[in-house]
N, C-alpha and C positions, 0 to 999 in steps of 0.2 A: 472324155466326151461322154455325156450321159446318153443312155439308150433312147430316151424320149426326146432328145434334141433334134432340131431340124437337120443339122449337118450329119448326124448319125443316120437319119432316114435317107438322106441323099447317098451317103456312102453305101448303105445296105442296098439301095436300089441299083447303084452302079455295079455292085458285086453280083446281084441277081441277073442283071442284063448281060453282063459280059462274062459271067461265070469264071472269074479270076484270071481271065486271059489278058494278053496285051491287046489294046484297042488300036487296030491299024486302019479301020475304015471310017469311023465317025468320031468326031470330037465329043467328049462326054457332055459338054454343055448343050450341044444340039440334041443329044439323046434325051437329056432331062427336060429340056424346054418343049420337046414334042410329046411328052407323056401327059395324059389327061389330068392326073392328080397334081402335076406341077404347073399345068397351064393356067390354073385358077390363081396362082400366086403372082405377085408383082415380080417382074423380071429382075429387079435389083436384089430382092431377097434371095432368089435362086442363084443369081450371079455371086452374091456375097458368100453364100454357102459353098459354092464351087471353089471360089478363091480361097476360102478358109482351109479347105481340104488340101489345096496346093501349098499354101503357106505353112501349114502344120505338118507337111510331108506325109499325108495319108494318100496323096495322089501325086504322081510325078510325070513329067513330060520328057520323053526321050526322042528328040528329033520331031517327027510327025506322029509318034506313037504316045499313048497314055497308058499308064498301068497303076494298079493299086500297089502301094509299097508293102513291105513285110509288116510294118507297123500297123497298117490298116487291116491286113489279113489277120494278124494276131488279135486285134481289137474285136473284129467280127467273130472270130473263132471263140473268144472268151464270152461274148454276149450269147452266141449260139449255145455254148455249154451251159450257161445259166438257164436258158430257156429249156434245154434238154433235161437238166436236173429237176426243174419244176414238173415237167411232164412225166418223165420216166420213174420218178421216185414215188408216184402215187400208189401203184399197185405192184405187188410182188408176184411173179409167176412161178414161185417155188423152185427156181433154178439158181445155182451159184455160178459165178464167173471168176475164174482164176487167171491171173497173168503171172507167168514165170519168165524171168529174163536173165541173161548172162551177157552183159554188154562190156566189151573190153575197156580197160582204163584209158586207152587212147581216144575213146569216144565219150569221155566223162560228161561233156556239156550236153550231149544228146541223151545220155542216161538220166541226167538231172532234169532235163525237160520232160522225159517220160514219167519220172517219179512225180513231178509237179502236176502233170495231167491226171495221173492216177489219184493223187490226193484231192484235186479239185472235183473229180468225178465221184468222190466218196468211197473209193477203195480203201480197205484197211490193210496195213502192212502186217503180214504174218511172219515173214522173215525179211531179210534185207532186200531180196529180189523176188519175193513171192507176195502177191497182193490179191485180195479177195473182195468181192462185192455181190450183193444179191440182185443188182440191177443190170439191165442189158446195155452195157457201154462198150462191149468188145469191138463193135464197129468203129467207134471213135478212137479207140486205142490202136486198132489196125490201120486206120487212116493216118495217124501220126507216124506210126512205125514205117509205113510205106513212104511217106514224105521224107523221113529222115534216114531211109535205107537201113532200118533196124529189124525188118521182118525175120531175117535168118537168126536173130538173137533172141526171139520171143517164142513162147509157147502160150497159146490162148486156149483155155479149157472152159467148157460149159457142162455142168453136171447137176443132177438132182440129188445125188447122195454125197454126204460129206461127214467124215468123222468129226466128233466134237460139235455136231450140229447145234445142239442147244446152247453151247457157249457162244457161237457166232450169231445165232438168232437173237440171243440176249444183247449182244454187243450192237447189232444193227437196229433192232426193233424194240429193245428195252423189255422184252418178254421174259417172264420168270419161269 
């Protein structure tokens, strides 16, 4: 789903309105049709977008409740990361962020997910479980770690001093 698409806009609106929770009191369709930005549209277009989200399993109905699926949450998280990358990579505050982790082999999938996030955020791997970035993404890492119950396996560090500073500065910023 493209971020500029109408259905993505609907999905993002639902996420903001319900803040990722299960919807127990109002049908998502009634919420959307009552919002000013959607009232201008033809009801059929809005209804088609809503039905598309159900069909593609971005939205699911559980009895009388509706909720965003994990597929939808992952898509929104990925789009938010892209936006964060554009915003946060513009100016460096002269601090380095380091993530160190030791996640057990029994949690391999969660470890892989964490490494994937670190890579997408622009962290560089210094050692197998030591990652470094000059940008302030520790909050995003901590959020994922909290969701996946990994906080006790992580050490998050923010520092102004770093040995081999010029080597890392060259790697991230291309400075000589």
